[in-house]
C-alpha positions as CSV (number, residue, x, y, z in Angstrom):
1,X,-38.6,75.6,-7.0
2,X,-38.7,72.0,-6.8
3,X,-36.8,69.1,-9.1
4,X,-38.9,67.5,-11.3
5,X,-38.2,64.4,-9.3
6,X,-40.2,65.6,-6.9
7,X,-43.3,65.7,-9.1
8,X,-43.0,61.7,-9.7
9,X,-43.6,58.7,-7.3
10,X,-41.1,55.8,-6.7
11,X,-43.6,53.6,-7.6
12,X,-47.4,53.1,-9.1
13,X,-49.5,54.7,-5.8
14,X,-52.3,52.1,-5.1
15,X,-55.1,54.8,-4.0
16,X,-57.6,55.2,-5.9
17,X,-60.9,57.4,-6.1
18,X,-63.8,56.6,-4.1
19,X,-66.0,53.7,-6.0
20,X,-63.2,54.2,-8.9
21,X,-63.0,51.5,-12.1
22,X,-60.6,51.3,-14.5
23,X,-60.5,50.0,-17.9
24,X,-61.3,46.4,-18.7
25,X,-57.7,44.7,-20.0
26,X,-59.0,41.4,-19.8
27,X,-58.0,39.4,-22.8
28,X,-61.2,37.5,-22.9
29,X,-63.1,38.4,-26.4
30,X,-59.9,40.4,-27.7
31,X,-59.3,40.4,-31.2
32,X,-56.6,42.4,-32.5
33,X,-57.8,43.6,-36.7
34,X,-54.7,45.0,-38.4
35,X,-55.2,48.2,-39.9
36,X,-52.2,48.9,-42.7
37,X,-50.6,52.6,-42.6
38,X,-48.3,51.5,-45.3
39,X,-46.1,49.2,-47.0
40,X,-45.3,46.3,-44.1
41,X,-46.7,48.7,-41.3
42,X,-49.7,47.3,-39.3
43,X,-51.5,48.8,-36.0
44,X,-53.6,46.0,-34.4
45,X,-55.9,47.7,-33.5
46,X,-58.4,46.2,-30.4
47,X,-61.9,45.4,-31.1
48,X,-63.0,46.9,-27.8
49,X,-61.4,50.5,-27.1
50,X,-60.7,50.2,-23.7
51,X,-58.4,46.9,-24.2
52,X,-54.6,47.3,-25.7
53,X,-53.5,48.1,-29.1
54,X,-50.1,46.8,-30.5
55,X,-48.2,47.3,-34.0
56,X,-45.9,45.3,-36.7
57,X,-43.3,47.6,-38.7
58,X,-41.6,45.5,-41.1
59,X,-38.2,46.4,-43.3
60,X,-37.1,44.0,-45.9
61,X,-34.7,42.4,-43.6
62,X,-36.5,41.9,-40.1
63,X,-39.9,43.4,-38.0
64,X,-40.7,45.0,-35.2
65,X,-43.6,44.5,-32.9
66,X,-44.8,47.2,-30.0
67,X,-46.2,45.5,-26.9
68,X,-46.8,42.3,-26.4
69,X,-50.2,41.9,-24.2
70,X,-51.2,41.2,-21.2
71,X,-50.8,37.5,-20.6
72,X,-48.2,35.0,-22.3
73,X,-51.2,33.9,-24.2
74,X,-52.5,37.1,-25.8
75,X,-48.0,37.1,-26.7
76,X,-48.7,34.1,-28.3
77,X,-51.4,35.3,-30.5
78,X,-49.9,38.6,-31.1
79,X,-46.6,36.9,-32.3
80,X,-48.2,34.7,-34.7
81,X,-50.5,37.6,-35.9
82,X,-47.0,39.5,-36.9
83,X,-46.0,36.3,-38.5
84,X,-49.2,36.4,-41.1
85,X,-48.8,39.9,-41.7
86,X,-44.5,40.2,-42.5
87,X,-42.1,37.6,-44.4
88,X,-39.4,38.9,-42.4
89,X,-37.7,37.1,-39.6
90,X,-39.3,38.9,-36.6
91,X,-36.0,40.5,-34.4
92,X,-37.4,43.2,-32.2
93,X,-40.2,43.8,-29.4
94,X,-40.6,47.6,-28.2
95,X,-42.5,48.0,-24.7
96,X,-44.3,51.3,-24.4
97,X,-44.7,51.1,-21.3
98,X,-43.3,48.5,-18.1
99,X,-47.4,48.0,-17.3
100,X,-47.9,44.7,-17.3
101,X,-50.9,44.8,-20.0
102,X,-48.2,46.0,-22.1
103,X,-45.5,43.6,-21.4
104,X,-46.6,40.4,-19.7
105,X,-46.7,38.7,-23.1
106,X,-43.4,39.3,-23.5
107,X,-42.3,36.1,-22.3
108,X,-44.1,34.4,-25.3
109,X,-41.3,35.9,-27.2
110,X,-38.3,33.7,-28.4
111,X,-34.4,34.6,-27.1
112,X,-33.9,35.8,-30.7
113,X,-36.1,38.2,-30.7
114,X,-34.2,41.5,-28.4
115,X,-37.1,43.4,-26.1
116,X,-36.6,47.2,-25.7
117,X,-37.6,50.1,-23.8
118,X,-36.3,52.9,-21.9
119,X,-34.2,52.2,-19.1
120,X,-36.9,53.9,-16.6
121,X,-38.9,51.5,-17.8
122,X,-36.8,48.7,-17.3
123,X,-36.1,49.5,-13.9
124,X,-39.8,49.7,-12.7
125,X,-40.0,45.5,-13.9
126,X,-38.5,44.7,-10.6
127,X,-41.9,43.6,-8.8
128,X,-43.6,40.9,-11.2
129,X,-46.4,40.8,-7.7
130,X,-46.5,44.0,-6.9
131,X,-47.7,44.9,-11.3
132,X,-49.8,41.8,-11.3
133,X,-51.8,42.9,-8.4
134,X,-52.1,46.3,-9.9
135,X,-53.2,44.9,-13.1
136,X,-55.5,42.5,-11.6
137,X,-58.0,45.4,-11.0
138,X,-58.3,45.6,-14.7
139,X,-59.1,42.1,-15.2
140,X,-62.8,42.1,-14.8
141,X,-62.9,38.2,-14.0
142,X,-60.5,37.0,-15.8
143,X,-57.7,37.6,-12.9
144,X,-56.6,33.6,-13.0
145,X,-55.4,34.0,-16.1
146,X,-52.6,35.4,-13.5
147,X,-51.9,33.0,-12.1
148,X,-50.3,31.0,-15.4
149,X,-47.1,32.2,-15.2
150,X,-44.2,33.6,-12.6
151,X,-41.5,34.8,-15.0
152,X,-41.8,38.5,-16.2
153,X,-38.9,38.7,-19.1
154,X,-37.4,41.7,-18.8
155,X,-35.9,43.9,-22.0
156,X,-32.7,43.3,-23.4
157,X,-31.8,46.9,-24.5
158,X,-32.4,49.8,-22.6
159,X,-32.2,53.2,-23.9
160,X,-32.0,56.6,-22.3
161,X,-34.1,59.3,-24.4
162,X,-33.7,58.1,-28.2
163,X,-32.7,54.4,-30.1
164,X,-32.8,53.6,-33.8
165,X,-33.7,50.4,-35.2
166,X,-33.1,49.8,-39.1
167,X,-35.2,46.6,-39.7
168,X,-33.9,47.1,-43.8
169,X,-35.8,50.2,-45.5
170,X,-37.8,51.6,-42.5
171,X,-36.2,53.1,-39.5
172,X,-37.9,53.4,-36.2
173,X,-37.2,56.0,-33.3
174,X,-37.4,55.3,-30.0
175,X,-37.6,58.4,-27.6
176,X,-38.5,58.9,-24.5
177,X,-39.2,62.5,-23.7
178,X,-39.9,62.1,-20.2
179,X,-41.8,61.1,-17.6
180,X,-46.3,60.9,-18.3
181,X,-48.5,58.5,-17.1
182,X,-45.1,56.2,-16.3
183,X,-41.2,57.5,-16.2
184,X,-40.2,55.5,-18.9
185,X,-42.8,55.8,-21.3
186,X,-41.6,55.4,-24.9
187,X,-42.7,56.5,-28.7
188,X,-42.3,54.3,-31.0
189,X,-42.2,56.8,-34.2
190,X,-41.9,55.7,-37.7
191,X,-41.0,58.8,-40.2
192,X,-41.9,56.7,-43.4
193,X,-45.7,56.8,-42.3
194,X,-45.9,59.9,-39.6
195,X,-47.0,57.5,-37.3
196,X,-46.0,57.4,-33.4
197,X,-47.4,54.5,-31.1
198,X,-47.6,55.9,-28.2
199,X,-48.7,53.7,-25.6
200,X,-50.1,54.9,-22.1
201,X,-48.4,58.2,-22.9
202,X,-50.6,59.7,-25.5
203,X,-54.1,58.9,-26.7
204,X,-56.7,60.6,-29.0
205,X,-58.3,63.9,-28.6
206,X,-61.2,63.4,-26.3
207,X,-60.2,60.7,-24.6
208,X,-59.4,61.3,-20.9
209,X,-55.8,59.8,-19.7
210,X,-54.3,58.1,-16.6
211,X,-51.4,59.8,-14.4
212,X,-50.4,56.8,-12.0
213,X,-46.8,57.9,-10.8
214,X,-46.9,61.6,-11.5
215,X,-48.1,65.2,-11.4
216,X,-49.1,67.4,-14.5
217,X,-45.6,69.6,-14.4
218,X,-43.5,67.0,-15.9
219,X,-46.1,65.3,-18.2
220,X,-45.9,69.0,-19.5
221,X,-42.9,69.0,-20.1
222,X,-42.6,65.6,-21.7
223,X,-45.1,66.4,-24.2
224,X,-43.3,69.8,-25.2
225,X,-40.5,67.7,-26.3
226,X,-42.5,65.4,-28.3
227,X,-44.1,68.3,-30.1
228,X,-41.2,69.7,-30.7
229,X,-39.3,66.7,-31.9
230,X,-42.0,65.5,-34.0
231,X,-42.8,68.2,-36.2
232,X,-44.1,65.9,-39.0
233,X,-46.0,63.3,-36.6
234,X,-49.5,63.1,-38.8
235,X,-51.1,60.1,-36.5
236,X,-50.6,58.3,-33.7
237,X,-51.9,54.4,-32.8
238,X,-52.7,55.2,-28.7
239,X,-52.2,51.7,-26.4
240,X,-56.0,52.4,-25.5
241,X,-58.7,53.4,-27.9
242,X,-58.8,55.0,-31.3
243,X,-56.4,56.4,-33.4
244,X,-56.2,60.1,-34.1
245,X,-54.7,62.7,-35.1
246,X,-51.2,63.4,-33.1
247,X,-50.8,67.5,-32.6
248,X,-54.6,67.6,-32.1
249,X,-53.5,64.8,-29.6
250,X,-51.1,66.8,-28.2
251,X,-52.2,69.8,-27.9
252,X,-55.8,68.8,-26.1
253,X,-53.9,66.8,-23.1
254,X,-51.6,70.3,-22.7
255,X,-54.5,72.4,-22.6
256,X,-56.1,69.5,-20.0
257,X,-53.3,69.4,-17.6
258,X,-52.7,72.7,-17.4
259,X,-55.9,73.5,-16.4
260,X,-55.9,70.7,-14.2
261,X,-53.0,72.1,-12.3
262,X,-54.0,75.2,-12.0
263,X,-57.1,74.1,-10.6
264,X,-56.2,71.6,-8.2
265,X,-53.3,73.8,-6.8
266,X,-56.2,76.6,-6.4
267,X,-57.9,74.4,-4.5
268,X,-55.3,72.7,-2.5
269,X,-53.2,76.3,-1.5
270,X,-56.8,77.6,-0.3
271,X,-57.2,74.5,2.4
272,X,-59.5,72.5,0.5
273,X,-59.6,69.0,1.4
274,X,-59.4,66.2,-1.6
275,X,-63.1,65.3,-1.7
276,X,-64.2,68.9,-2.1
277,X,-61.7,69.2,-4.5
278,X,-63.1,67.2,-7.1
279,X,-66.5,68.9,-8.3
280,X,-64.0,72.1,-8.0
281,X,-61.8,71.0,-10.9
282,X,-63.4,71.1,-15.1
283,X,-64.9,68.2,-16.7
284,X,-64.5,67.7,-20.0
285,X,-66.7,64.7,-20.0
286,X,-69.6,66.1,-18.0
287,X,-71.3,67.0,-21.2
288,X,-70.5,63.9,-23.2
289,X,-67.7,63.0,-25.5
290,X,-66.3,65.2,-27.8
291,X,-68.5,65.1,-30.9
292,X,-65.1,63.8,-33.4
293,X,-63.7,61.0,-30.4
294,X,-67.5,59.6,-30.0
295,X,-67.3,59.1,-34.2
296,X,-64.2,57.2,-34.2
297,X,-65.6,55.1,-31.2
298,X,-69.1,54.5,-33.4
299,X,-66.7,52.3,-35.5
300,X,-66.5,49.4,-32.7
301,X,-69.0,47.1,-32.8
302,X,-70.3,47.1,-29.7
303,X,-73.5,49.3,-29.1
304,X,-72.0,49.8,-25.5
305,X,-68.8,51.1,-26.5
306,X,-69.3,55.2,-26.8
307,X,-71.2,55.0,-23.0
308,X,-68.7,52.5,-21.4
309,X,-65.9,55.2,-22.8
310,X,-67.6,58.3,-21.4
311,X,-67.9,56.5,-18.1
312,X,-64.4,55.3,-17.7
313,X,-63.1,59.3,-19.1
314,X,-64.8,60.6,-16.1
315,X,-63.4,57.6,-13.5
316,X,-59.8,58.6,-15.4
317,X,-60.2,62.7,-14.3
318,X,-61.2,61.7,-11.3
319,X,-57.9,59.7,-11.0
320,X,-56.0,62.8,-12.4
321,X,-57.5,64.9,-9.6
322,X,-56.4,62.7,-7.0
323,X,-53.0,62.0,-8.3
324,X,-52.6,66.0,-8.8
325,X,-53.7,66.8,-5.4
326,X,-51.5,64.2,-3.9
327,X,-48.5,65.4,-5.7
328,X,-49.6,68.7,-3.9
329,X,-49.3,67.2,-0.4
330,X,-45.8,65.6,-1.4
331,X,-44.4,69.5,-2.4
332,X,-45.7,70.5,0.6
333,X,-44.4,68.4,3.1
């Protein structure tokens, strides 16, 4: 039996399916709308569903921000908004992933704000030029924003699988359950609100996911670990897209990954090339968006929000097929 490490690439793969397009992560037009989830607890929801969400959690002594945005300018905006929502000093910034759209804004936070994430995330923050190159494909005309900074602020505090932060009356849990979208996905869980900020690891049921650095096997194990560790979870604030029901999201992604793994494995073992494997895999978005997910997208002001997200889901599904196929090649080598 292969080790879980065999199911992971050392870094995000450069390859994409033919005619692929990814999510629009540009800060142009982005506004963050606070949604209060409890006393001192806010989800900062992007006004465009493909762009990055954030969060602010305040206790009686300190506050914490979740993710810092795709540019230092966006980081400054998040920092100002956090100051408006919390009267206590900002002391922590949690990165849910190493990806630049969640971390390039780190540099906008002062030295007395400690950046915290998993060790695996920090280990992947070792090549700013490569990360800029990967994210530039998602900037849609705003690539010049990346020319304004040459420093990637790295985390000050790292943990292996679990850490706690006491903000005063609010204890924030940080979990790394294992590899998923990337090797170090960090979940920020607030027990008092039964809410988790899940970054790229888990989106609302009905949304597609991105598999950029590994296959379904470790992802499935990580999701099961999350389900077992957070039995009281109710709400997730994903890195992209609308908030959703946490247990439903876990179940939906597990079902998708298990089916995807079986179908790609079967095609690969039958000697099918990748281009023949795409149509052999069940596309959950072939008939349109999940009804409940489509309803949540209707809350966004953009008339094309549902159509745009449906097109994105179909693209991300093809990406997941490609990544799973390349992992099969790696295992067979």
